[in-house]
N, C-alpha and C positions, 0 to 999 in steps of 0.2 A: 114867176114860173112855178114855184112850188105850190102856191095857192091855187093856181090854175089846175095843176095835176093832183091836188089834194094830198100832198106829201109833206112830211115833217122831217127835214134834214137840217142839222146845225149849219148856220151861216155865220161867217165872221167878217170883220172889217179888215181890208187890206192895208198895206203900208201907205203912208201919205206921199212918199217919194222915194227915189233911189238912194242907195247908200252914199253915192257921190254923184257929181255932175248935175246938169240941168234936167229937170223933169220933162218928159215928153208924154204925149197922149195920142190916141188913135181916133179922135172924134171925127176926123174927116172920113174915116173908113166906116165906123160903127155908129156914128150919130152922137148927139149930145147925151142921149139916155143909154147908149151902149147897145142898142138893138134896132137901129135904123128907124126909130119912131114907131115901131110895132107896139100896139097897146097891150098892156097886161093888167090883171086885176090889181086894184090899189089895196095895200095892206096897211094897217096902223104901224107907224114907225115905232120901233123898239130899239133900245140900246143893244149894240152888238159887241161881243168880245173881239179882241184883236185876233187876227189869223194866227199870229205866232203863239198866243196863249192857248188857243183852241188846239192847235197842232201839238204843242208841248203836252197838254193834258192827255190827249189821245195816245201819244207815244208812250207816256209814262204808264198808262193803263193797258199798254200792249194791244190797242185796238187797230193798229195800223201795220200792214204788211208791205204796202206799196204806196208811194206818194206820186200821184200824177200831177205834174206841174205844167199848167197851160199858159203861164204868163211869165213876167219877170220874176227872178228868184230872190227877191229882197227878203221876204219873211223867212224863207228856208235858209238863206245864207246867214242871217242873224242868229237863228236858233242853232245852226251847226257850229257857229263860232262860240256860242254860249254853253251848249250842252251836247257836244258831239257824240257822247255815249248813247244818247237816245236813238241814234240812227244806226247802231251796230247791226241790227237784224232787219233793216228796212231797205227796200230798193227804191230808187228815185227814177222815174221816167219823165223826162223833160221834153216838151215840144218847144224847141228853140235852137237858134244858131244856124249857121250854114258854112260849108267850106266851098261853096260855089257862089252864085249870084244872090245878093240880098233882096229884101223887099221894102226896106225903109231907106236904105242907101244902096249904092251898087255893091257894097261889101258886107253889109250887116242885115241880119234878120231882126224884126222889131223887138222880140223879147230879150235878146242879148243886148241890143242897142239901148233899151230902156233902162237897164241897170247892169252895165258890163262888169262892175266890181262884184256884184252878187254872183253873176255867172262864173266869174273867175274863181271865187271862193269855193263854189260847189264843185266845179270841174277839177280843182286841185285838192279836194278834200280826201280823196282816196275811198270815198264811199261807193257802194255798188250803184252804178248809174248807167242808164241808157239814154242816149240823146237821139231824138227823132227830129231832124232838122229839115230845112227846106229842100235839101238834096233829094229827099224822098217824098215829102208831103206835096210838093208841087206836081208830082206825077199821079196824084190821087184826086181826080176831079169828077164832079157830077154835072151833067148837062141836062137841059130841059127835057130832052128825049128819054132820059133815064127815069123820069117821074111820070106817073099816071096823073089823071086829072085830080084825084084826091089821094095822094100817096100815103097819107097817115090817117085817113078816115075823116069823118065830119064832126068829131068831138071838138070842143073848144081847144083842147091841147093839140089835136091833130091839125086844126086850121092855123094855129100860131106857128107850129113847126113848119108847115108848108109855106107860110108867108116869110118866115125867117130865111128859109133855104133859098127861096126865089129872090129875096132881097139881096142875098149874098151873091147870087148869080149875076144880078144886074150890076152890083158893085164891081165885079171882076170883068164885066163885059168890055169896057174900054182898055183894060190892061191886057186881057187875054185874046181879044179879037172875037170873042163869042161869049154868050151868057153861060157861065159855068161857076161852080162853087169848088174852090180848092179846099180839101178836107184836112186842114192843118191839125186842129185839135182832135178831131176824131181819130186821126192816125195814132196819136199818143195813147188814147184810151184803148184802141184795138191792140196796140203793141203791149200794153200792160196785161191784157187778157189772153191774147193770141200772139205771143212773141214770134212764132214761126212764120207769120205773114211778112216778116222782114229778115234781111240778112245784115249782119253786123260785122264790123271790124274794130279791133281794139286800137284806140287812138289816145295819145296824150295831147290834150288841147290847152291852149292858153287864149285869153281874151284881151283885146286891146281896150284898156281902161281909161285912156286919155281922151279929152274932148278933141274933136277934129274929124277929119275925113275917115279915119280908120276906127272911130268909136264903135265898139260892139263887134268888131270883126273877130272871127275864130281863126286860129292858126294851129297847125300841128306842131307840137313841142318836140324839138330834136334831142333834148337832154335825156340821157339814159337814166332809167329809174323813176321818171316822172309818173305820177298817178295817171292811170288810163281809164277810159270809159268805153262802153260798147256803143259805137256810133253807127246808126243805120245807114247803109249804102245802097240797098235795093229793097223794093217793096212789091208785093203782089197786089197791085192796085185794084183790079176788079174784085178780088176777095174782100179787101178792106171796104170798098164802096158797098158791096152787098151786105156785109155784116152791119155796117152803119145804118143803112136803110131798113133792114129787117128789125134791128133793135129799136129804132125810132117808131116803126109801125107797131111793134109789140107794146112799147111803153105808152103810146097814145091810145091803145085799146083796140086797134084795128084787127090785129091777128094775135094768135098765141104762138109762142116759140119755146124752145127747150130752155 
């Protein structure tokens, strides 16, 4: 995607598996290549640093003000355990978890389910953290009628973005009863930049870390004095959708934005 857009941004290698429990994946949802078979330019393979080492380097150089975590929290949890002082001036915004219905099991959201021990470590770390869970992200959805014929223009980047969004709509069709894209990850990005698009409540959370029916389930912690996070409970869905589409259109070169 970076080659397609002509951008140079550091990319790192994620963790090979969770801190504990059996590894899970989302190939049934996103395909074997992670993008539902959508073709991208081929780049020469180059050795990649680990995500943990790249993040640690950038934190030491004070290049990071906010960490937007869009997957399982394995790398983040490991680094917090090893060097917690690196995070003293940083906010974490995590797309993960749910206190309502899950999407990988009836009780758990995928990112929490994939590495519940990592989620537990981050949530009880006491670091400044906002959680953008399924409780709000499932209410931010794009439908086919929200898109024009070429919503992101006719550039190679715009066409790939259009294909990816429509593929996601078809993925959700049998689950939602209509073609629509649930904007899980975009919600977290918007929350980091425009936090007022959401309403939060302070909550102390724990994660079920054992294998079984409740793996990855989030629960509110009743113990007084437990570390709390800002948990998103309401979202201005139309505003988030519009910001998402406008920024993608600008990035693909279709329009200019502020």
